[in-house]
C-alpha positions in Angstrom: -42.6 -16.3 12.6 -40.5 -15.7 15.6 -39.0 -12.8 17.6 -35.5 -13.6 16.4 -36.0 -11.4 13.3 -39.2 -9.4 13.8 -41.4 -9.2 10.7 -39.6 -11.9 8.8 -42.2 -13.5 6.6 -42.9 -17.2 6.7 -41.8 -17.5 3.1 -38.8 -15.2 3.4 -35.2 -15.9 2.2 -32.1 -16.2 4.2 -28.8 -15.5 2.5 -25.4 -16.5 3.9 -22.0 -15.1 2.9 -18.9 -16.9 4.2 -15.9 -14.6 4.5 -12.4 -15.9 5.2 -10.0 -13.0 5.8 -6.9 -12.7 3.6 -3.6 -12.5 5.4 -2.9 -8.9 6.2 -6.5 -8.0 7.1 -7.9 -7.9 10.6 -11.3 -8.4 12.2 -11.4 -4.7 12.7 -11.1 -4.2 8.9 -13.9 -6.6 8.4 -16.1 -5.0 11.0 -15.6 -1.6 9.6 -16.3 -2.5 5.9 -19.3 -4.7 6.8 -20.8 -2.0 9.1 -20.7 0.5 6.2 -22.2 -2.1 3.8 -24.9 -3.1 6.3 -25.8 0.6 7.0 -26.2 1.1 3.3 -28.5 -1.9 3.0 -30.6 -0.8 6.0 -30.9 2.8 4.6 -31.7 1.9 1.0 -33.3 -1.5 1.1 -35.4 -1.6 4.3 -38.4 -0.6 2.3 -37.5 -2.8 -0.7 -37.2 -6.3 0.9 -34.5 -6.2 3.6 -35.8 -7.5 6.9 -32.7 -7.9 9.1 -29.4 -9.7 9.5 -26.4 -10.4 11.6 -22.7 -11.0 11.3 -20.9 -13.6 13.4 -17.2 -14.5 13.8 -15.7 -18.0 14.2 -14.8 -18.1 17.9 -12.6 -21.1 17.4 -14.7 -23.3 19.7 -15.7 -26.7 18.3 -18.6 -28.6 19.8 -17.4 -32.1 20.5 -20.9 -33.0 21.6 -22.4 -31.7 18.4 -19.7 -32.7 15.9 -19.5 -36.1 14.3 -16.2 -35.6 12.4 -13.3 -36.0 14.8 -12.8 -34.3 18.1 -11.2 -31.1 17.2 -10.0 -28.8 20.0 -10.1 -25.5 18.1 -11.2 -24.4 14.6 -8.2 -23.4 12.4 -10.3 -20.5 11.1 -10.7 -18.9 14.6 -10.9 -15.1 14.2 -10.5 -15.4 10.5 -13.9 -16.7 9.3 -17.2 -14.8 9.5 -20.7 -15.4 8.3 -22.9 -12.5 7.0 -26.5 -13.6 7.3 -29.3 -11.5 5.9 -33.1 -11.9 5.9 -35.2 -10.8 2.9 -38.8 -10.9 1.8 -37.9 -12.4 -1.5 -34.9 -13.5 -3.6 -35.9 -11.0 -6.3 -35.7 -8.1 -3.8 -32.3 -9.4 -2.6 -30.9 -9.5 -6.1 -32.2 -6.0 -6.9 -30.4 -4.7 -3.8 -27.1 -6.1 -5.1 -27.6 -4.3 -8.4 -27.9 -0.9 -6.7 -25.3 1.7 -7.5 -24.8 2.5 -3.8 -24.3 -1.2 -2.8 -21.8 -2.4 -5.4 -18.7 -0.3 -4.4 -19.2 -1.2 -0.7 -19.6 -4.9 -1.6 -16.4 -4.8 -3.6 -14.6 -3.3 -0.5 -15.7 -6.3 1.6 -14.8 -8.8 -1.2 -11.3 -7.3 -1.2 -10.8 -8.8 2.3 -11.8 -12.3 1.3 -9.4 -15.0 0.4 -12.2 -17.3 -0.7 -13.9 -14.9 -3.1 -17.6 -15.0 -2.4 -20.5 -17.4 -2.8 -23.8 -16.2 -1.3 -26.1 -19.1 -0.7 -29.9 -18.5 -0.4 -32.0 -20.6 1.9 -35.7 -21.0 2.5 -36.6 -20.7 6.2 -38.0 -24.0 7.5 -38.0 -23.2 11.2 -37.0 -20.4 13.6 -37.7 -19.9 17.3 -36.4 -18.6 20.5 -36.0 -20.4 23.8 -38.7 -20.7 26.3 -38.9 -18.5 29.4 -38.2 -20.3 32.6 -41.9 -20.6 33.2 -42.7 -21.8 29.7 -39.9 -24.5 29.9 -41.3 -25.8 33.2 -44.8 -26.0 31.7 -43.5 -27.7 28.5 -41.7 -30.4 30.6 -44.8 -30.9 32.7 -47.0 -31.3 29.6 -44.6 -33.8 28.1 -44.5 -35.8 31.3 -48.3 -35.9 31.5 -48.7 -37.0 27.9 -45.7 -39.3 27.6 -47.7 -42.5 28.3 
């Protein structure tokens, strides 16, 4: 597939949880609870479908070059919104992980931080890739120039 998530199958599933922190909770609270949850998933589900994942925090930056709705200067959810993205071999294996006795209490701890409840959306991977090395980028530009006509 790609080297972004090694061993992620071409027909794997990507799940995305959107967390908006409730007032009174901090990013440190989120990081601690999500770290414990992710360690559990790695420990108990790496051999039953879990391939990898990442958590990212809204930095507040808004791309005015890439956005088509207004020209915002800063996201109002800066430092308050996070995405928990996980990669699974199948949706069935993902769902089984969520039914595990070790997972549920830790998941509830994360949900207690969320003002938006939780909706976990599953996506089928259509494309993934990493950037070219400097040499590969040069070769790609040269090939495009040669074949452009």
